[in-house]
All heavy atoms as an XYZ file, in Angstrom:
701
protein
N     116.071     88.146     84.193
C     115.010     88.024     85.155
C     115.531     88.507     86.495
O     116.630     88.178     86.908
C     114.578     86.559     85.243
C     113.609     86.291     86.356
S     112.986     84.595     86.397
C     114.458     83.660     86.672
N     114.742     89.292     87.161
C     115.048     89.728     88.518
C     113.891     89.286     89.382
O     112.737     89.406     89.008
C     115.200     91.241     88.572
N     114.199     88.722     90.532
C     113.112     88.353     91.426
C     113.566     88.472     92.857
O     114.763     88.459     93.141
C     112.575     86.959     91.126
C     113.549     85.829     91.324
C     112.908     84.505     90.964
O     112.126     83.992     91.771
O     113.184     84.010     89.866
N     112.612     88.638     93.734
C     112.945     88.773     95.144
C     111.843     88.263     96.021
O     110.676     88.272     95.659
N     112.227     87.770     97.186
C     111.278     87.352     98.193
C     110.904     88.595     98.972
O     111.641     89.038     99.845
C     111.919     86.303     99.099
C     110.986     85.836    100.200
O     109.896     86.430    100.346
O     111.346     84.895    100.902
N     109.787     89.178     98.604
C     109.399     90.438     99.231
C     108.703     90.217    100.564
O     108.261     91.158    101.186
C     108.560     91.314     98.287
C     109.422     91.896     97.205
C     107.410     90.541     97.697
N     108.624     88.959    101.013
C     108.207     88.715    102.383
C     109.340     89.091    103.319
O     109.137     89.452    104.463
N     110.570     89.027    102.810
C     111.753     89.370    103.590
C     112.052     90.855    103.457
O     112.379     91.526    104.425
C     112.968     88.533    103.116
C     114.229     88.971    103.824
C     112.702     87.047    103.336
N     111.965     91.396    102.245
C     112.222     92.820    102.034
C     111.034     93.424    101.302
O     110.484     92.816    100.397
C     113.510     93.014    101.250
C     113.615     92.208     99.992
S     115.279     92.332     99.327
C     115.234     90.974     98.167
N     110.632     94.608    101.700
C     109.454     95.234    101.106
C     109.685     95.604     99.648
O     108.793     95.491     98.829
C     109.053     96.466    101.903
N     110.907     96.044     99.298
C     111.221     96.437     97.924
C     112.614     95.935     97.557
O     113.461     95.756     98.425
C     111.219     97.960     97.768
S     109.620     98.736     98.067
N     112.838     95.714     96.274
C     114.189     95.404     95.821
C     114.449     96.087     94.484
O     113.574     96.147     93.633
C     114.436     93.885     95.740
C     113.684     93.175     94.650
C     114.263     92.950     93.408
C     112.401     92.699     94.869
C     113.578     92.283     92.411
C     111.705     92.027     93.883
C     112.294     91.818     92.646
N     115.650     96.637     94.313
C     116.004     97.280     93.045
C     116.463     96.234     92.034
O     116.955     95.163     92.404
C     117.162     98.197     93.434
C     117.802     97.490     94.588
C     116.697     96.782     95.315
N     116.316     96.535     90.755
C     116.778     95.641     89.699
C     117.167     96.481     88.490
O     116.801     97.656     88.381
C     115.686     94.629     89.329
C     114.376     95.296     89.061
C     113.363     95.513     89.936
C     113.973     95.925     87.846
N     112.356     96.221     89.339
C     112.702     96.483     88.059
C     114.551     96.061     86.580
C     112.007     97.158     87.068
C     113.865     96.737     85.598
C     112.599     97.277     85.843
N     117.925     95.878     87.586
C     118.250     96.532     86.313
C     118.593     95.470     85.272
O     119.055     94.382     85.615
C     119.413     97.519     86.466
O     120.595     96.829     86.782
N     118.309     95.782     84.028
C     118.636     94.928     82.892
C     119.386     95.772     81.870
O     119.078     96.946     81.679
C     117.374     94.394     82.210
C     116.533     93.493     83.062
C     115.329     93.934     83.573
C     116.935     92.204     83.345
C     114.528     93.114     84.347
C     116.151     91.372     84.120
C     114.946     91.830     84.616
N     120.343     95.172     81.191
C     121.029     95.825     80.076
C     121.230     94.772     79.000
O     122.094     93.904     79.119
C     122.366     96.423     80.526
C     122.993     97.301     79.466
O     122.377     97.495     78.389
O     124.109     97.789     79.696
N     120.394     94.814     77.979
C     120.414     93.825     76.895
C     120.721     94.520     75.584
O     120.685     95.745     75.496
C     119.053     93.128     76.801
C     118.594     92.464     78.087
C     119.407     91.238     78.445
O     120.101     90.690     77.565
O     119.356     90.813     79.620
N     120.977     93.750     74.548
C     121.323     94.350     73.245
C     120.167     95.139     72.649
O     120.351     96.018     71.820
C     121.824     93.294     72.262
C     120.807     92.267     71.878
C     121.406     91.242     70.903
N     120.454     90.203     70.606
C     119.494     90.289     69.695
N     119.349     91.395     69.001
N     118.667     89.301     69.485
N     118.948     94.853     73.070
C     117.775     95.535     72.533
C     117.268     96.669     73.416
O     116.373     97.394     73.038
C     116.651     94.528     72.277
C     116.288     93.695     73.485
C     115.384     94.162     74.432
C     116.853     92.432     73.675
C     115.052     93.414     75.535
C     116.524     91.663     74.773
C     115.622     92.157     75.698
O     115.303     91.399     76.798
N     117.818     96.815     74.624
C     117.369     97.898     75.494
C     117.834     97.710     76.919
O     118.563     96.770     77.234
N     117.411     98.623     77.777
C     117.744     98.523     79.194
C     116.553     99.002     80.024
O     115.656     99.673     79.517
C     119.015     99.297     79.546
C     118.993    100.767     79.211
C     119.551    101.348     78.116
C     118.387    101.831     79.959
N     119.320    102.706     78.140
C     118.631    103.023     79.264
C     117.673    101.883     81.152
C     118.161    104.261     79.725
C     117.207    103.108     81.617
C     117.459    104.280     80.900
N     116.574     98.641     81.284
C     115.565     99.133     82.216
C     116.125     99.081     83.625
O     117.009     98.280     83.931
C     114.265     98.325     82.116
O     114.495     96.985     82.487
N     115.617     99.952     84.459
C     115.965     99.971     85.876
C     114.692    100.248     86.651
O     113.742    100.843     86.124
C     117.000    101.066     86.218
O     116.428    102.347     85.908
C     118.290    100.892     85.458
N     114.669     99.825     87.893
C     113.497    100.106     88.693
C     113.548     99.453     90.048
O     114.597     98.983     90.502
N     112.379     99.412     90.669
C     112.241     98.836     91.996
C     110.898     98.123     92.066
O     109.876     98.675     91.665
C     112.307     99.950     93.041
C     112.289     99.456     94.466
C     112.511    100.590     95.448
O     111.634    101.473     95.546
O     113.564    100.583     96.104
N     110.920     96.876     92.543
C     109.698     96.095     92.729
C     109.353     96.078     94.212
O     110.244     95.891     95.049
C     109.893     94.680     92.208
N     108.093     96.277     94.530
C     107.676     96.362     95.930
C     106.431     95.533     96.202
O     105.615     95.318     95.327
C     107.358     97.812     96.296
S     108.756     98.925     96.187
N     106.329     95.089     97.442
C     105.134     94.453     97.961
C     105.062     94.749     99.446
O     105.983     94.404    100.163
C     105.131     92.952     97.731
C     103.797     92.333     98.118
C     103.847     91.093     98.999
N     104.842     91.030    100.006
C     104.616     91.251    101.299
N     103.441     91.620    101.733
N     105.590     91.142    102.173
N     104.040     95.416     99.960
C     102.925     95.910     99.143
C     103.370     97.116     98.318
O     104.359     97.751     98.650
C     101.895     96.312    100.189
C     102.707     96.688    101.388
C     103.908     95.788    101.361
N     102.688     97.363     97.278
C     103.023     98.511     96.446
C     103.155     98.133     94.990
O     102.698     97.080     94.559
N     103.812     99.000     94.245
C     103.893     98.868     92.801
C     105.339     98.700     92.368
O     106.265     98.994     93.113
C     103.297    100.115     92.145
C     101.830    100.296     92.468
S     101.267    101.983     92.230
C     101.709    102.693     93.790
N     105.516     98.227     91.143
C     106.827     98.192     90.509
C     106.959     99.466     89.691
O     106.054     99.810     88.927
C     106.964     96.948     89.613
O     106.913     95.790     90.447
C     108.261     96.959     88.829
N     108.041    100.192     89.886
C     108.299    101.416     89.124
C     109.513    101.177     88.243
O     110.453    100.484     88.654
C     108.549    102.616     90.049
O     109.644    102.315     90.907
C     107.321    102.915     90.900
N     109.504    101.731     87.031
C     110.579    101.430     86.092
C     110.779    102.538     85.076
O     109.861    103.287     84.755
C     110.262    100.132     85.344
N     112.006    102.595     84.571
C     112.337    103.319     83.352
C     112.742    102.261     82.339
O     113.568    101.396     82.640
C     113.505    104.298     83.569
O     113.144    105.233     84.582
C     113.850    105.037     82.288
N     112.145    102.311     81.161
C     112.402    101.325     80.107
C     112.908    102.067     78.881
O     112.341    103.100     78.507
C     111.115    100.562     79.738
C     110.436    100.007     80.993
C     111.405     99.454     78.734
C     108.979     99.659     80.788
N     113.975    101.543     78.266
C     114.547    102.160     77.072
C     114.692    101.096     75.985
O     115.263    100.033     76.229
C     115.916    102.759     77.389
C     116.620    103.354     76.199
C     116.310    104.630     75.749
C     117.585    102.630     75.503
C     116.949    105.187     74.648
C     118.229    103.171     74.392
C     117.907    104.444     73.966
O     118.535    104.978     72.874
N     114.162    101.384     74.805
C     114.314    100.499     73.650
C     115.356    101.067     72.704
O     115.244    102.210     72.273
N     116.400    100.294     72.423
C     117.457    100.763     71.526
C     116.948    100.884     70.095
O     115.906    100.327     69.738
C     118.657     99.816     71.598
C     119.352     99.860     72.954
C     120.562     98.952     73.008
C     121.212     99.024     74.386
N     122.301     98.044     74.538
N     117.681    101.619     69.295
C     117.313    101.881     67.905
C     117.017    100.566     67.174
O     117.815     99.635     67.208
C     118.454    102.626     67.211
C     118.047    103.449     66.009
C     117.058    104.561     66.338
O     117.271    105.315     67.297
O     116.074    104.667     65.594
N     115.842    100.481     66.559
C     115.451     99.285     65.826
C     114.788     98.215     66.681
O     114.432     97.150     66.176
N     114.609     98.465     67.972
C     114.017     97.482     68.883
C     112.944     98.120     69.757
O     112.908     99.333     69.930
C     115.077     96.892     69.825
C     116.130     96.079     69.141
C     117.356     96.653     68.811
C     115.910     94.748     68.834
C     118.339     95.905     68.192
C     116.898     93.991     68.222
C     118.101     94.572     67.902
O     119.082     93.826     67.285
N     112.118     97.267     70.339
C     111.164     97.660     71.369
C     111.424     96.794     72.598
O     111.612     95.582     72.474
C     109.730     97.445     70.909
S     109.218     98.539     69.568
N     111.444     97.395     73.768
C     111.645     96.674     75.025
C     110.433     96.877     75.918
O     109.815     97.940     75.920
C     112.905     97.171     75.720
N     110.094     95.845     76.689
C     108.971     95.929     77.619
C     109.293     95.092     78.857
O     110.241     94.298     78.864
C     107.672     95.444     76.973
C     107.704     94.006     76.542
C     107.342     92.992     77.419
C     108.110     93.660     75.265
C     107.395     91.662     77.031
C     108.165     92.335     74.859
C     107.804     91.331     75.745
N     108.496     95.270     79.894
C     108.645     94.498     81.132
C     107.397     93.673     81.387
O     106.297     94.055     80.982
C     108.850     95.431     82.329
C     110.101     96.287     82.326
C     110.083     97.214     83.531
C     111.351     95.427     82.333
N     107.587     92.549     82.084
C     106.476     91.758     82.607
C     106.741     91.552     84.093
O     107.821     91.087     84.471
C     106.335     90.395     81.898
C     105.213     89.580     82.541
C     106.076     90.579     80.415
N     105.777     91.942     84.918
C     105.869     91.734     86.366
C     104.914     90.603     86.721
O     103.758     90.596     86.284
C     105.482     93.015     87.140
C     105.558     92.786     88.639
C     106.372     94.167     86.738
N     105.409     89.623     87.494
C     104.595     88.487     87.930
C     104.616     88.418     89.448
O     105.633     88.731     90.065
C     105.154     87.180     87.356
C     105.165     87.141     85.842
C     105.783     85.846     85.340
C     105.853     85.840     83.819
N     106.460     84.606     83.311
N     103.489     87.978     90.024
C     103.374     87.857     91.478
C     102.967     86.440     91.849
O     102.177     85.810     91.142
C     102.302     88.816     92.012
C     102.584     90.255     91.762
C     103.385     91.087     92.498
C     102.052     91.074     90.717
N     103.382     92.353     91.971
C     102.578     92.367     90.876
C     101.187     90.828     89.652
C     102.248     93.424     90.016
C     100.873     91.865     88.791
C     101.396     93.150     88.984
N     103.509     85.941     92.990
C     103.156     84.628     93.530
C     102.843     84.744     95.009
O     103.407     85.598     95.701
C     104.324     83.643     93.383
C     104.487     83.118     92.002
C     103.879     82.024     91.449
C     105.313     83.653     90.974
N     104.285     81.864     90.148
C     105.169     82.836     89.828
C     106.176     84.746     90.907
C     105.847     83.077     88.648
C     106.849     84.983     89.722
C     106.685     84.168     88.614
N     102.012     83.824     95.500
C     101.762     83.763     96.936
C     102.819     82.885     97.608
O     103.703     82.341     96.934
C     100.329     83.278     97.235
C     100.071     81.870     96.739
O     100.970     81.064     96.554
N      98.793     81.564     96.515
N     102.737     82.729     98.915
C     103.770     82.021     99.670
C     103.877     80.551     99.281
O     104.953     79.962     99.385
C     103.494     82.152    101.165
N     102.808     79.948     98.793
C     102.865     78.537     98.407
C     103.212     78.354     96.930
O     103.160     77.239     96.417
C     101.544     77.845     98.746
O     100.476     78.458     98.069
N     103.552     79.437     96.243
C     103.980     79.341     94.842
C     102.872     79.478     93.822
O     103.106     79.325     92.626
N     101.665     79.769     94.274
C     100.552     79.956     93.345
C     100.614     81.314     92.662
O     100.938     82.321     93.286
N     100.311     81.332     91.385
C     100.353     82.574     90.619
C      99.229     83.513     91.046
O      98.085     83.100     91.222
C     100.217     82.282     89.128
O     100.123     83.488     88.399
N      99.592     84.785     91.194
C      98.605     85.827     91.497
C      98.438     86.783     90.321
O      97.872     87.854     90.461
C      99.026     86.601     92.748
C      99.044     85.794     94.043
C      99.588     86.643     95.180
C      97.664     85.271     94.377
N      98.959     86.390     89.159
C      98.782     87.195     87.961
C     100.049     87.905     87.528
O     101.109     87.777     88.136
N      99.911     88.650     86.456
C     101.045     89.374     85.883
C     100.540     90.627     85.195
O      99.335     90.792     84.980
C     101.799     88.494     84.887
O     100.977     88.178     83.777
N     101.465     91.497     84.854
C     101.135     92.715     84.109
C     102.298     93.035     83.187
O     103.460     92.946     83.586
C     100.876     93.887     85.047
C     100.438     95.138     84.304
C     100.152     96.310     85.240
O     100.425     96.257     86.430
N      99.622     97.383     84.672
N     101.982     93.410     81.944
C     102.998     93.784     80.958
C     102.970     95.292     80.755
O     101.904     95.905     80.669
C     102.719     93.076     79.627
C     103.714     93.432     78.545
C     103.429     92.671     77.276
N     104.095     93.303     76.141
C     104.392     92.690     75.015
N     104.060     91.429     74.856
N     104.991     93.332     74.051
N     104.160     95.880     80.678
C     104.249     97.321     80.444
C     104.055     97.625     78.963
O     104.244     96.752     78.113
C     105.639     97.829     80.863
O     106.614     97.427     79.913
N     103.736     98.860     78.640
C     103.822     99.296     77.246
C     105.291     99.255     76.816
O     106.197     99.364     77.650
C     103.307    100.737     77.276
C     102.601    100.886     78.584
C     103.237     99.916     79.512
N     105.535     99.114     75.535
C     106.907     99.037     75.024
C     107.509    100.420     74.817
O     106.800    101.387     74.531
C     106.923     98.267     73.704
N     108.825    100.479     74.978
C     109.615    101.663     74.597
C     110.394    101.265     73.351
O     111.037    100.212     73.341
C     110.554    102.053     75.728
N     110.341    102.079     72.298
C     110.880    101.669     70.999
C     111.809    102.704     70.373
O     111.656    103.909     70.602
C     109.732    101.423     70.017
S     108.564    100.154     70.534
N     112.749    102.189     69.577
C     113.555    103.002     68.653
C     114.232    104.210     69.289
O     114.076    105.337     68.843
C     112.699    103.465     67.470
C     112.254    102.287     66.607
O     113.055    101.360     66.418
O     111.103    102.300     66.139
N     114.981    103.967     70.353
C     115.752    105.039     70.965
C     114.955    105.934     71.891
O     115.371    107.051     72.183
N     113.796    105.450     72.355
C     112.988    106.238     73.286
C     112.904    105.520     74.628
O     113.121    104.319     74.724
C     111.555    106.461     72.753
O     110.896    105.198     72.647
C     111.580    107.166     71.404
N     112.578    106.284     75.651
C     112.382    105.695     76.978
C     111.000    106.055     77.476
O     110.364    106.990     76.983
C     113.455    106.178     77.951
O     113.318    107.556     78.187
N     110.542    105.285     78.455
C     109.257    105.582     79.079
C     109.328    105.211     80.543
O     110.036    104.288     80.928
C     108.102    104.895     78.375
C     107.966    103.440     78.624
C     106.620    102.857     78.173
N     106.244    103.135     76.819
C     105.113    103.736     76.461
N     104.245    104.121     77.361
N     104.828    103.930     75.200
N     108.584    105.963     81.344
C     108.423    105.651     82.762
C     107.171    104.793     82.883
O     106.181    105.009     82.168
C     108.256    106.934     83.573
C     109.410    107.912     83.440
C     110.719    107.358     83.969
O     110.719    106.783     85.074
O     111.736    107.489     83.273
N     107.207    103.820     83.789
C     106.055    102.945     83.956
C     105.880    102.590     85.420
O     106.858    102.384     86.144
C     106.243    101.675     83.128
C     105.100    100.707     83.222
C     103.820    100.913     82.784
C     105.118     99.391     83.777
N     103.050     99.800     83.035
C     103.826     98.849     83.644
C     106.106     98.627     84.382
C     103.494     97.577     84.084
C     105.778     97.349     84.816
C     104.485     96.834     84.671
N     104.636    102.538     85.855
C     104.293    102.096     87.207
C     103.244    101.006     87.065
O     102.191    101.222     86.441
C     103.746    103.254     88.063
C     104.792    104.363     88.180
C     103.340    102.747     89.445
C     104.282    105.614     88.874
N     103.514     99.835     87.633
C     102.568     98.730     87.561
C     101.412     98.967     88.516
O     101.449     99.874     89.353
C     103.263     97.412     87.930
O     103.455     97.331     89.340
N     100.417     98.125     88.423
C      99.373     98.135     89.447
C      99.989     97.619     90.747
O     101.071     97.034     90.745
C      98.181     97.295     89.012
C      98.447     95.810     88.929
C      97.154     95.074     88.546
N      97.352     93.649     88.476
C      97.521     92.974     87.361
N      97.526     93.602     86.188
N      97.681     91.660     87.386
N      99.313     97.810     91.843
C      99.823     97.355     93.140
C      99.883     95.832     93.172
O      99.064     95.153     92.546
C      98.932     97.864     94.260
N     100.850     95.311     93.892
C     100.955     93.866     94.073
C      99.659     93.346     94.693
O      99.102     93.976     95.586
C     102.139     93.532     94.974
N      99.166     92.203     94.220
C      97.920     91.661     94.772
C      98.061     91.296     96.251
O      99.169     90.991     96.721
C      97.687     90.394     93.941
C      98.553     90.527     92.738
C      99.700     91.379     93.144
N      96.964     91.290     96.955
C      96.967     90.857     98.352
C      97.510     89.437     98.423
O      97.190     88.600     97.581
C      95.552     90.914     98.912
N      98.350     89.166     99.382
C      98.926     87.838     99.548
C     100.187     87.590     98.756
O     100.761     86.508     98.820
N     100.647     88.588     98.002
C     101.866     88.402     97.205
C     103.069     88.235     98.126
O     103.303     89.050     99.001
C     102.081     89.584     96.268
N     103.827     87.157     97.912
C     105.029     86.893     98.699
C     106.283     86.992     97.848
O     107.375     87.125     98.371
C     104.952     85.505     99.328
N     106.118     86.912     96.517
C     107.277     86.969     95.627
C     106.905     87.768     94.388
O     105.786     87.682     93.892
C     107.710     85.551     95.223
C     109.034     85.515     94.489
C     109.615     84.109     94.432
N     108.747     83.167     93.759
C     108.960     82.712     92.529
N     110.001     83.096     91.834
N     108.120     81.852     91.988
N     107.862     88.554     93.905
C     107.699     89.362     92.698
C     108.817     88.991     91.738
O     109.965     88.833     92.151
C     107.789     90.875     93.008
C     107.674     91.687     91.724
C     106.729     91.296     93.990
N     108.487     88.861     90.467
C     109.487     88.594     89.422
C     109.328     89.634     88.336
O     108.202     89.949     87.933
C     109.303     87.200     88.852
C     110.278     86.855     87.744
C     110.015     85.454     87.203
O     109.490     84.592     87.896
N     110.370     85.233     85.971
N     110.449     90.185     87.853
C     110.436     91.157     86.761
C     111.254     90.586     85.613
O     112.395     90.155     85.813
C     111.033     92.506     87.209
C     110.995     93.508     86.051
C     110.306     93.065     88.423
N     110.678     90.548     84.433
C     111.359     90.089     83.217
C     111.338     91.211     82.196
O     110.344     91.941     82.117
C     110.670     88.868     82.613
C     110.729     87.661     83.500
O     111.795     87.157     83.816
N     109.577     87.199     83.926
N     112.384     91.319     81.387
C     112.383     92.252     80.271
C     112.386     91.445     78.975
O     113.074     90.433     78.877
C     113.608     93.181     80.319
C     113.507     94.296     79.282
S     114.772     95.579     79.467
C     116.098     94.846     78.549
N     111.593     91.897     78.017
C     111.529     91.224     76.728
C     111.573     92.234     75.598
O     111.615     93.438     75.825
N     111.563     91.724     74.365
C     111.583     92.607     73.193
C     110.502     92.189     72.223
O     110.070     91.034     72.209
C     112.939     92.593     72.520
C     113.322     91.273     71.909
C     114.735     91.339     71.351
N     115.184     90.030     70.948
C     115.268     89.609     69.690
N     114.904     90.412     68.714
N     115.703     88.415     69.422
N     110.095     93.159     71.431
C     109.079     92.867     70.414
C     109.449     93.555     69.124
O     110.395     94.323     69.077
C     107.696     93.315     70.892
O     107.683     94.688     71.180
């Protein structure tokens, strides 16, 4: 999990390297999360971006399409919702 207080910084870089895949990117507010996602052979990897307001209330989330079996994909999330103060990026497998 990568997360940042984007009230302090507009964007923050992150990266994951797991047995099922890797991803790198940058999460921004205001703006979008941009990423490269790679699923290792026999696996699929995806990202979930979540947004919260300053009081900790959820502003929703978005899941990327999966990258599978030795392939990579570029992904850009929708823009962070108005009022977003924190962004969290998680990588998962399917």
